[in-house]
N, C-alpha and C positions, 0 to 999 in steps of 0.2 A: 548140085551144090547145096550145102547145108544152109539152112535159114540162119539169120542173125537175130537171135531171140533175146529179149530183155525181160528179166523177172520184175514184174510190177508190184506184186504183193500177195499176201495170203490171209486167209481168215483164221488161221490156226497158229497158236503159239507153240505147238507140240511137234507135229510132223510135217508142217508145210503143205497140208492138203485140206481143202481145195486151194488152188493157186491160179493166178492169172499171169500169162506171159504175152508179150506183144512182139510181132514181127516188125523189126525196125525198117524194113524195106517196103513191105506191102501194106503195113498197118493192120494186118489181120490179128485177131486175138485168139490165143490158145488157152483153154481152160481145162484143168484136170481136177478130178475129185472122185469121191466114192461113186461107183456105178449104181444106177437105178436097176435093181434086180427083181423086184417083186413082179410076177407076171401080170397081175391085175393093174399095177401102175403102168407098166410098159404098154399094155394094151390100150391105154387111154391116149398115148402119144400119137400125134398125126405126123405123117411124112417121115417116119423113122425108117430109113432104107436098110437093106441088107449090108452088113459090115459096119454100120454106125452103132455107137454106144452112147447112151444117155448118162450124164453124170449129174449129181446133185450138188448145187452150189448155193450157199446162203445169199440172199438178195444183197446183203451188205457188202459182200466181197465184190460183186459187180459194180455196185454203186461207188465203192471206194477206189477200186483198182483198174476198172476198164478205162481205156483212153477216152477222153471227152473232147474230141476234135472240135466240135462246134463251140465249146465253151473255152477252149484253150486260149489263154491270154499271152500272146507273144508279141513283143515289140523289138524290132532290130535297131540297134544303136551303133554309132561309130566308136572308135577307140577313145576319142576325147571325152565323150559322155561316159563311157565305161570307167575311165580313170577318175572321173568325178564322183563315182559311187563310194570311193574310199574316204572321201571327206564327209559323207552323209550318213553312213551307217551309225547305229546307236549303241549296239552292244557287241555283236560278233561278226567277223568276216572269216569264213572257212573255205578252204580250197581243196579240191581233189585234182591231182596232177598225174595224168596217166600216160602221156606220150613219151616216146623214146627219143625224140629230138624236137627242139624248138629253134627254128631257123633264125629268129631274131637274136638269140644268144650269140650266134656265130659272127655277128657283125661288130662286136664290141672289142675294145682293147683287153678287157678281162679275158675273153675267149682266147685271143692270141697269146696272152701271157700264160694262160693255163696250158695251152698246147705245148709251149716251149718249156715251162718250168714245173708244171703240175700243180700250180696254185693260182688263184685268181688275183692275188695281191692283197693289199691292206686298204683300210677305209679311205685314206688320203688319196688313193689312186683311182677311186671310183669315178665313173662318168657322171655328168649332171643328172641324167635320167635316173640312175641308181641312187644318187644322193637325194633326189626328190622323193623317191619311194621310201628311202630310209627315214627321211624326216617325217613322212606320213606315219610310218610304223612307230617312231618315237613319240610323236604327238598323240596318236590315238591310244596307244597302250599306257601312256602316262595318265590318261583320263580313266583308266580301269577297263578299257575295251580290250577284247581279245581278237588277235589275228592268228589264225592257225592254218596249218597246211599238212596234207598227207601226200607224199610223193611215192609213186609206184616205181620200183627198180627191178630191172631184169637181172638174170644171173647167167652169164656175166653182165655187169652193168655196161651200158653204152657210154661212149665218150661224153655225150650230152648229159647223161645222168651223173657221171663222175664229176663233171663240171659243177652241176647243181649241188651235189653233196659237199664239195669243197666250199662253194660260195655261201652255203646255208649258214655257216658260222657267223657271217656278217649280219644276216637278218635276225638270227637268234640273239646276237649280242644287243640288238636294238629293241628286242621285246617280242618278236614273232616266235611262235612255237611251231617248229617244223619237224615232222616225224616221217618215217619211211616204212614201206611195206614191200616185201618181195612180191613180184607179179604172180607167182604160183599161189601165194596166200590170198592175193586179191581175187584170183580166179576161183579159188575154193570158196571164198565168201560171196561170189557172184557180183562183185563190184562192177559197175558199168565202165566201158571204155570211153568215158566222157571226161572232159575238163570243164569244171564249173566252179564258180564262187557262190556261196550261199550266205546272204547278208541277213542277219537278224532272224534267221529261221522263217523268212517270209518272202524273200526275193532271190530268184536264181538268175545268175548271169552265166549263160551257157556259151562257152568260147568256141568259135568256129574257125577251122583251119582249112587251107587249101592243100593240094597234093604236094606242094613244096614245103609243107609244115610252117607256113606263114599264117599268123593270126590275121584274119580278114575282117571279122565283125563279131558282135556279141548279140545273142538273143536274150532279152529279159522275159522271164516267165514268173507269173504270180499265181497260176492255177493251183488251188489247194492240194489236189492229189499229187501234182508234180513236186510241190514243196515238201509234202510229207515223204514222198519217195526219196528225195535227195537228203532229207533229214535222217531217214533210216540208213542210207548209204554212209552218211557222215558218222553216225553212231557206231556202225560196224567197223568202218575204216579206222576211226580214232581209237577204238577199244583195242585193236590188234596191232596198230602201228607202233614203231619203236623209235625213241628219241635218237637223234643223229649220232651222238658219240657211241652209244651202245650198238646201234646198227652198224656203224663203220667197224667197230671192234669185231663184231661177228663176221662181217664181210672179209676182213683181213685174216681172220682165223681159218676161213674156208679156203684161202689161197694156197 
């Protein structure tokens, strides 16, 4: 069975070598870089067994991108405390949304209406929970703060993704900037299969789901290397993501 590898970072801006990857299951670190080939250099290495290859990696790459389990700052919070983060951020709240389904969506009147009519309905028909989130968007963006989101979409899109594409017009109308990216492009960019909010480029709220696609809790992470990694993910996703109307036009042209 293939490993689940995550690209952590690289020390090169040109060809991505040397680079550090992390096995998400075992925690092992995979490093690749230019091989050490000079026989006099190789002769100085201890315990280099047959079949092993030594690679040259700048110290900074390991310092910046190797997992720092002992220093990792993670605090698990419940959903009430998570919701409170949207009242406290100072500048930006940015979301990566990668899942094919969110079970909580399917319990709402909006979902039932969408399944029957193909639309989630209008503002006046939204539930109190949606209205509270909408009021937060309106209040925070009125103060010049940015709320942004990139949603990954399969081809063909799942029912849950079509539901979110339709409902996004409501969030956008209130001030949130929501863009979309095909999963094939996300894979090409090596975006992680993670759902997280990044607040003020300093605090990660990593969303945790169970096997039934229910959001169960949130891990808060402030470790600098993780914040930088998520910021790199944000920059890549935002650069390539497409605004909703243009994305939907392309999607319909492919049908």
